[in-house]
C-alpha positions in Angstrom: 22.0 14.9 -10.0 19.1 15.5 -8.0 15.6 15.6 -7.9 15.0 18.3 -10.2 14.5 15.9 -13.0 10.4 15.6 -13.4 10.0 11.9 -13.8 11.7 10.9 -10.6 10.0 9.8 -8.1 10.6 8.2 -4.5 9.1 5.6 -2.4 9.7 5.3 1.1 8.2 1.7 2.8 8.3 1.8 6.6 8.0 -1.9 7.2 8.6 -4.0 11.2 11.5 -5.6 9.8 13.0 -3.1 7.0 12.8 0.1 5.6 13.1 0.5 2.3 13.8 3.8 -0.3 13.2 3.3 -3.5 14.1 6.0 -6.6 12.3 5.3 -9.9 11.3 6.5 -13.5 9.7 5.7 -16.5 11.9 4.7 -19.7 10.8 5.5 -22.8 8.5 2.3 -23.3 6.4 3.2 -20.3 7.8 0.7 -17.9 9.5 1.9 -14.6 12.8 1.8 -14.1 14.9 1.7 -10.8 17.2 4.1 -10.2 18.4 3.2 -6.9 17.5 1.4 -4.0 18.3 1.2 -0.2 17.5 -0.6 2.7 17.9 -0.4 6.4 16.7 -2.7 9.3 13.9 -1.1 10.8 14.3 -0.3 14.4 11.3 1.4 16.3 8.6 0.2 14.1 5.9 -2.5 15.6 3.2 -4.3 13.6 3.4 -1.5 11.1 3.0 1.5 13.9 6.6 3.6 15.0 6.6 2.7 18.4 10.7 4.8 19.1 10.6 7.9 17.0 14.2 8.3 17.0 15.4 4.9 15.8 13.0 5.2 13.2 14.5 8.7 12.1 18.0 7.0 12.0 16.8 3.8 10.0 14.8 6.5 7.5 18.1 8.2 7.1 20.3 4.7 6.6 18.1 3.8 4.0 17.9 7.2 2.4 22.0 7.2 2.3 22.5 4.2 1.1 19.5 4.9 -2.1 21.2 7.8 -3.1 24.8 6.4 -2.7 23.4 3.4 -5.4 22.1 6.2 -7.4 23.9 9.3 -7.1 20.5 11.1 -7.1 19.9 13.3 -3.8 16.5 12.6 -2.1 14.5 15.7 -0.9 11.0 14.5 -0.8 9.5 10.9 -1.0 5.7 9.1 -1.1 5.2 7.1 2.1 3.2 3.9 2.6 0.7 4.0 5.6 -0.2 0.6 6.9 -0.1 -1.0 10.8 -2.5 -2.7 12.9 -5.0 0.3 13.5 -6.2 0.7 9.7 -9.5 -0.6 9.3 -11.8 0.0 6.2 -15.7 0.6 6.1 -18.6 0.4 3.2 -20.4 3.6 2.9 -23.4 5.3 0.7 -24.0 8.9 0.4 -25.9 10.9 -1.9 -26.2 14.8 -2.9 -29.6 16.2 -4.6 -28.4 18.7 -7.0 -30.0 22.1 -7.6 -30.0 22.2 -11.0 -31.1 18.9 -12.9 -30.8 20.6 -16.1 -27.3 20.6 -16.2 -25.0 18.0 -16.5 -23.1 16.4 -13.4 -20.1 17.8 -13.8 -16.9 17.1 -11.2 -17.3 19.4 -9.1 -20.8 17.2 -8.3 -18.5 14.5 -7.3 -16.1 16.5 -5.2 -19.0 17.6 -3.0 -20.5 13.9 -2.5 -16.8 12.8 -2.0 -16.1 15.8 0.4 -19.4 14.8 2.3 -18.4 11.4 3.2 -14.8 12.9 4.7 -17.1 15.2 7.2 -18.2 11.5 8.5 -18.0 11.3 12.6 -15.0 8.2 13.2 -14.0 6.9 16.6 -12.2 9.2 18.6 -8.8 9.9 17.5 -9.7 8.3 14.0 -9.3 10.0 10.5 -9.8 9.2 7.2 -7.4 8.4 5.1 -8.8 7.4 1.7 -12.4 8.0 0.4 -12.6 5.6 -2.6 -16.1 6.0 -5.0 -16.9 2.6 -5.9 -19.9 2.7 -8.0 -22.6 5.5 -9.0 -26.7 5.8 -8.9 -28.0 8.5 -10.6 -32.2 9.0 -9.8 -31.9 5.7 -9.1 -30.3 4.1 -12.3 -27.5 1.7 -10.5 -24.1 0.4 -11.7 -22.5 3.8 -13.1 -18.8 4.0 -13.0 -18.5 7.4 -15.0 -21.6 9.8 -13.9 -19.8 12.9 -15.3 -21.8 14.1 -18.6 -24.8 12.6 -17.2 -28.4 14.2 -16.3 -29.8 13.9 -13.2 -31.0 15.2 -9.8 -29.8 12.9 -7.1 -26.4 11.7 -7.4 -25.2 8.7 -4.9 -22.1 6.4 -4.5 -20.8 3.8 -2.3 -17.6 4.3 -0.8 -15.0 2.2 0.0 -13.4 4.2 3.4 -10.3 3.7 4.7 -9.6 4.3 8.2 -6.6 5.0 10.2 -5.4 6.4 14.0 -4.3 10.3 13.7 -1.4 9.5 16.3 0.1 7.1 14.2 -0.3 8.7 10.9 1.4 12.0 12.7 4.3 9.7 13.9 5.2 8.8 10.7 4.9 12.2 9.2 7.1 13.6 12.2 10.1 10.9 11.5 9.8 11.9 7.8 10.0 15.3 8.2 12.9 15.0 11.2 14.7 12.7 8.4 15.4 16.1 6.6 12.8 14.9 3.7 9.5 16.5 2.5 6.4 14.1 2.5 4.4 14.3 -0.7 1.9 12.0 -0.5 0.5 8.9 2.0 -1.0 6.0 0.3 -2.2 2.9 1.8 0.5 -0.3 1.7 -1.9 -2.8 0.1 -3.1 -0.4 -2.5 0.3 0.2 -3.6 1.7 -3.4 -3.6 -1.4 -4.3 -5.8 -0.6 -1.8 -8.2 3.1 -3.8 -8.3 2.0 -7.1 -8.8 -1.9 -7.3 -10.1 -2.9 -7.4 -13.5 -6.0 -5.4 -14.6 -7.2 -8.5 -15.8 -7.4 -10.0 -12.4 -8.6 -7.1 -10.7 -11.6 -7.3 -13.3 -12.1 -11.5 -12.5 -12.2 -10.6 -8.5 -8.7 -11.3 -7.1 -7.5 -11.1 -3.4 -3.9 -9.5 -2.8 -2.0 -11.2 0.5 1.0 -8.7 1.5 2.8 -10.9 4.7 5.4 -8.6 6.0 7.4 -8.5 9.4 5.0 -7.5 11.6 1.0 -7.5 9.5 -0.5 -9.4 7.0 -2.0 -6.8 4.7 -5.5 -7.6 2.3 -6.8 -6.4 -0.6 -9.6 -7.3 -2.5 -10.3 -6.4 -6.0 -13.2 -7.2 -8.2 -14.7 -5.5 -11.5 -11.0 -3.5 -11.5 -12.7 -1.7 -8.1 -11.1 -1.7 -4.7 -14.0 -3.5 -2.6 -12.0 -4.7 1.0 -8.7 -3.8 2.9 -7.9 -4.7 6.2 -4.5 -5.2 8.4 -3.9 -8.6 10.1 -1.7 -7.8 13.2 0.4 -11.2 12.2 3.5 -11.6 10.2 6.6 -13.5 9.5 7.9 -11.8 13.0 5.8 -13.7 14.9 6.7 -17.6 12.9 10.4 -16.2 13.8 9.2 -15.8 17.4 7.6 -18.9 17.8 10.7 -21.0 16.0 12.5 -19.1 19.1 10.2 -20.0 21.8 9.8 -24.0 20.5 13.8 -24.7 20.0 15.4 -22.3 22.7 17.5 -20.4 20.6 18.4 -16.8 19.8 16.1 -14.7 17.6 18.8 -14.2 14.8 19.6 -18.1 14.3 15.7 -18.5 14.1 15.2 -16.2 11.4 18.2 -17.8 9.7 16.4 -21.7 10.7 13.2 -20.1 9.2 14.8 -18.4 5.6 17.0 -21.4 5.1 15.2 -24.1 6.2 11.7 -22.8 6.8 8.5 -25.1 5.2 4.9 -24.3 5.8 4.3 -28.2 4.8 5.3 -30.4 7.6 5.2 -33.5 5.4 8.4 -32.2 3.5 11.0 -33.0 5.7 12.1 -36.5 6.6 12.6 -37.7 10.5 16.5 -37.9 9.8 16.8 -34.4 8.7 18.7 -32.3 11.7 20.2 -29.1 11.7 22.9 -28.4 14.3 23.1 -24.5 15.9 26.4 -23.8 17.5 25.5 -22.8 21.2 26.3 -19.5 23.1 29.8 -19.2 24.3 30.7 -22.5 24.8 27.6 -24.7 25.4 26.8 -27.7 23.0 25.6 -27.2 19.9 21.5 -27.7 19.6 20.0 -30.0 17.2 16.8 -29.2 15.8 14.9 -31.6 13.3 13.7 -30.1 10.0 10.5 -31.6 10.5 9.8 -29.9 14.2 10.6 -26.8 12.5 8.2 -27.0 9.7 6.0 -28.2 12.0 6.0 -25.0 14.2 5.8 -22.7 11.1 3.2 -24.7 9.9 0.8 -24.0 12.9 1.5 -20.4 12.9 1.0 -19.8 9.1 -2.2 -21.7 9.2 -3.5 -19.5 11.8 -2.8 -16.2 9.6 -4.1 -17.8 6.2 -7.4 -18.7 8.5 -7.6 -14.8 9.6 -6.8 -13.5 6.0 -9.6 -16.4 4.9 -12.1 -15.4 7.2 -11.4 -11.4 6.3 -12.1 -13.1 2.6 -15.2 -14.5 3.5 -16.5 -11.2 5.4 -16.3 -9.7 1.8 -18.6 -12.1 0.9 -16.5 -14.4 -1.7 -18.9 -17.5 -1.2 -21.5 -15.3 -3.2 -21.7 -16.0 -7.1 -21.4 -12.3 -8.2 -18.9 -11.7 -5.6 -16.5 -14.4 -6.6 -13.0 -14.0 -6.8 -12.3 -15.5 -10.0 -8.5 -15.2 -10.1 -8.3 -16.5 -6.7 -5.1 -14.9 -4.7 -2.0 -13.6 -4.9 0.4 -13.6 -2.4 3.5 -11.0 -2.0 6.2 -9.6 0.7 8.6 -10.8 2.6 6.5 -13.9 3.7 5.5 -15.3 0.2 9.2 -16.4 0.2 8.5 -19.2 2.5 8.6 -22.7 1.0 5.3 -24.5 0.2 3.7 -21.5 1.2 1.4 -21.6 -2.5 0.6 -25.2 -2.2 -1.1 -24.1 2.0 -2.8 -21.3 0.8 -4.4 -23.4 -1.9 -5.3 -26.1 0.5 -6.7 -24.3 3.1 -9.0 -21.9 1.0 -9.4 -24.0 -1.9 -8.7 -21.2 -4.2 -6.0 -20.5 -6.9 -3.0 -19.3 -6.0 0.3 -17.8 -6.8 3.3 -15.6 -5.8 2.7 -12.3 -7.0 6.7 -10.8 -7.9 6.0 -6.8 -8.4 7.5 -7.1 -11.9 4.3 -6.5 -13.5 5.0 -2.5 -14.7 8.9 -3.0 -14.4 11.3 -2.8 -17.5 12.7 -5.8 -18.8 16.6 -4.8 -17.4 15.6 -5.2 -13.8 17.6 -7.5 -11.7 16.2 -10.3 -9.6 16.9 -8.9 -6.4 14.4 -5.9 -7.2 11.6 -8.0 -8.1 11.4 -9.9 -5.2 8.2 -10.3 -3.5 9.3 -8.0 -0.5 9.8 -4.9 -2.5 6.5 -5.0 -3.7 5.0 -2.0 -1.7 8.2 0.2 -2.3 8.0 -0.2 -6.3 4.0 0.0 -5.9 4.5 3.5 -4.0 7.1 4.5 -6.8 4.4 3.5 -9.4 2.1 5.8 -7.6 4.0 8.7 -7.5 5.5 8.7 -10.9 1.3 8.3 -12.2 0.7 10.9 -10.5 3.6 13.2 -11.8 2.4 12.0 -15.4 -1.2 13.3 -15.0 0.3 16.3 -13.9 2.7 16.9 -16.6 -0.2 16.1 -19.3 -2.6 18.6 -17.5 0.4 21.4 -18.2 0.3 20.3 -21.7 -3.5 20.3 -22.0 -3.4 23.8 -20.3 -0.9 25.3 -23.2 -3.5 24.1 -25.8 -6.7 25.0 -24.6 -8.0 27.4 -22.1 -10.0 26.3 -19.0 -13.9 25.9 -19.2 -15.5 28.0 -16.8 -16.9 24.6 -14.6 -13.4 24.3 -14.0 -12.5 27.3 -12.9 -15.2 27.7 -10.2 -13.8 24.8 -9.4 -10.5 26.0 -8.4 -11.6 28.9 -6.8 -13.3 26.1 -3.9 -9.8 24.2 -3.6 -6.6 26.4 -4.4 -4.7 25.3 -1.3 -4.5 21.8 -2.2 -2.6 22.7 -5.4 -0.2 25.6 -4.2 0.8 23.0 -0.8 1.2 20.0 -2.6 2.9 20.4 -6.1 4.9 23.4 -5.5 4.8 24.5 -8.6 2.4 27.5 -9.1 2.8 27.0 -13.0 0.4 23.9 -12.4 -3.3 23.9 -13.3 -5.6 22.1 -11.7 -5.9 18.7 -13.0 -9.3 18.1 -15.2 -9.4 14.5 -15.0 -11.6 12.2 -13.2 -9.2 10.8 -10.9 -7.5 13.4 -10.0 -10.5 15.3 -8.9 -11.2 12.7 -6.9 -8.5 12.3 -4.5 -8.7 15.9 -3.9 -10.6 15.4 -0.8 -7.6 13.5 -0.1 -5.2 15.8 -1.3 -7.0 18.7 0.8 -7.0 16.1 3.9 -2.9 15.5 3.2 -2.2 19.8 3.2 -4.0 20.2 6.5 -2.1 17.1 7.6 1.5 19.0 6.2 0.1 22.0 8.1 -0.2 20.2 11.4 3.4 19.0 10.7 5.1 22.4 10.1 3.2 23.8 13.1 4.6 21.1 15.2 7.3 21.8 17.4 
């Protein structure tokens, strides 16, 4: 079996502690079925950024082989997640004045407006990854979510712009290409995780998703169903392990085991006489560590991480009545498995909190291991990819039913490359749905990025 099957999608989550390759497809009930999963220890990634190309390639290949063996499917293309401490986001407003206000606003106008934002001058070495329109204004009329089909001379919008370092993004692309895979898309990891664990109601009510990984903690804030704020904080589970290692004078492997097996974010839980004994190195005496001390070390570091995240939530404006996050906080990622973390987050922030398991869109027969919070990003990447494939299929059907209107044709002529380069399907028509159109700008950037990889030595 190969990936020729149109409905199969593969997500690649390049994390600081692990690399996950996940293969999935939609079942007949519209839920995602996991066909195979492969994971390997991530060597060569630090705080979400590749710092050793050779080791990262090997880790990717190992995870791919495992996923292929698990599923019996040959993988040739993946959608990758982008994260790391170099990611930042900003709010930007922009407008266009339309030549002919007697014609209704079309997708072409939205494309022109988004394209204008893509031309923003960033700091040296930075590049725009996502341009996400929030609300539109037509001739001063505010809070319009869908301007297509309306009359108006001036079209303006607020955008959430996600920016990253060119070199870091290209290094990831390089690793994937060298591992013998095609890169069919990149998605910001907090957005992928949000897709996997949040419900539409939570996104409407207002929610902050905190994804605690090994090297970084990602934050994505939604309100009224729209992404409002994203941030990557350069601390994760690894700094907790590091603190245990230093504080207890033990090796990293033992520190990690201690954290996973006995760790708690709430020191009051442990009695003074609860002790764990750790074998000494090479004939040395074993070490005895009290669980109270262990949870104190963990507690201080976790408090620091949560306070940083809470600062970002306050920066977004959570304390204003209109921006209040009614659904509170959802914690996911490997770090979400730490005991009593939910209680500590509620205590520090005063916001309702739950642990996010990525089973929102999964088929009912998925086993417990794959619905663990640490697979949230990988599942989200596959979901995004499946959604994209579905839209393309719908459009092929639509194309067969009716001919393309004039507006679409003129639009096609402007960006023919984005389609041919990315979808590798000469039959596939230009997608007419607005969400796809808005992605076009990103695909244009992505196509340039692929060109760069192909031409690089």
